DRENVEXVEX-753520 format. One record per residue (C-alpha): x, z, y. Coordinates in steps of 0.05 Angstrom, whole numbers, padded with zeros to 5 digits, always signed. Layout:
<recs>
XZY/...
</recs>
This chain:
<recs>
+00542-00593-00299/+00520-00570-00230/+00559-00534-00181/+00549-00459-00172/+00510-00439-00106/+00555-00415-00053/+00565-00341-00054/+00531-00296-00005/+00577-00273+00046/+00596-00196+00032/+00553-00143+00061/+00578-00102+00117/+00569-00028+00122/+00535-00007+00187/+00530+00065+00206/+00453+00064+00226/+00387+00078+00197/+00335+00028+00180/+00263+00031+00164/+00214-00025+00150/+00150-00031+00191/+00099-00085+00167/+00155-00123+00133/+00202-00123+00192/+00266-00081+00197/+00281-00034+00252/+00355-00017+00253/+00366+00053+00289/+00436+00063+00318/+00466+00115+00362/+00521+00169+00366/+00519+00227+00318/+00468+00276+00336/+00426+00231+00379/+00365+00232+00331/+00372+00171+00290/+00348+00206+00225/+00294+00245+00265/+00266+00179+00292/+00268+00146+00223/+00230+00209+00194/+00176+00206+00248/+00167+00130+00234/+00163+00144+00158/+00111+00197+00176/+00071+00144+00212/+00077+00095+00148/+00145+00063+00155/+00187+00052+00090/+00259+00078+00087/+00313+00026+00076/+00371+00076+00094/+00395+00136+00133/+00462+00139+00166/+00492+00076+00130/+00457+00009+00109/+00486-00055+00081/+00473-00116+00127/+00487-00188+00115/+00465-00256+00139/+00417-00295+00093/+00381-00357+00113/+00390-00345+00187/+00361-00278+00184/+00401-00206+00184/+00378-00170+00119/+00387-00096+00113/+00394-00060+00045/+00404+00013+00025/+00476+00034+00015/+00481+00047-00060/+00512+00117-00053/+00455+00142-00009/+00398+00100-00032/+00331+00138-00027/+00364+00199+00007/+00354+00220+00080/+00386+00279+00117/+00333+00321+00150/+00370+00370+00194/+00365+00443+00172/+00334+00420+00106/+00389+00378+00075/+00390+00312+00036/+00318+00299+00013/+00293+00244-00033/+00247+00190-00003/+00214+00126-00032/+00262+00071-00011/+00250-00004-00002/+00304-00052-00031/+00311-00097+00031/+00280-00120+00097/+00296-00175+00150/+00320-00138+00216/+00273-00156+00273/+00300-00105+00323/+00359-00058+00336/+00338+00007+00372/+00400+00042+00404/+00391+00118+00421/+00432+00117+00483/+00430+00166+00542/+00449+00112+00590/+00387+00072+00571/+00354+00041+00628/+00287+00068+00653/+00254-00001+00653/+00269-00068+00620/+00247-00138+00634/+00269-00166+00564/+00310-00136+00510/+00383-00142+00505/+00415-00172+00446/+00468-00159+00395/+00504-00204+00341/+00509-00173+00273/+00541-00212+00215/+00533-00277+00260/+00457-00266+00270/+00431-00251+00340/+00379-00195+00341/+00342-00167+00399/+00366-00096+00419/+00326-00044+00462/+00360+00018+00487/+00318+00084+00484/+00337+00149+00515/+00353+00202+00459/+00309+00264+00461/+00301+00324+00414/+00247+00282+00376/+00256+00209+00395/+00190+00179+00405/+00165+00141+00346/+00111+00107+00388/+00163+00077+00434/+00201+00050+00377/+00138+00018+00349/+00121-00012+00416/+00190-00040+00422/+00183-00073+00357/+00117-00102+00371/+00134-00129+00439/+00209-00150+00431/+00222-00155+00356/+00232-00221+00320/+00170-00248+00285/+00177-00270+00211/
</recs>
């Protein structure tokens, strides 16, 4: 009789949005009203896939941070003034970068910051929130500073 494989650590609920771009996850964080869902919606309009809006499950697997939809909100996204709308949803993605919508974001950076989530270090880039946070800026941050898988 063989021993059962070790159980995966429990998933943590993170109040953030997450989309997948080219198989790499972009975790979007910020205070309420900073435009997390608007940024995710703009990225989806440019071809990204929804993982979760305003709540995702994260956990460490094989040295990577994996994001999954929260089962209660899977495939739903809050679009301000329109309500909760259904969207196609990917089941999981390794997180390559955290974008933090932050009014104190620096104007220039030499390199990304970092954050440790579920014991996994992930690069972090702070972006100044706007009425419509710039999807192009988030894509550029992922391209230049995101982890490669």
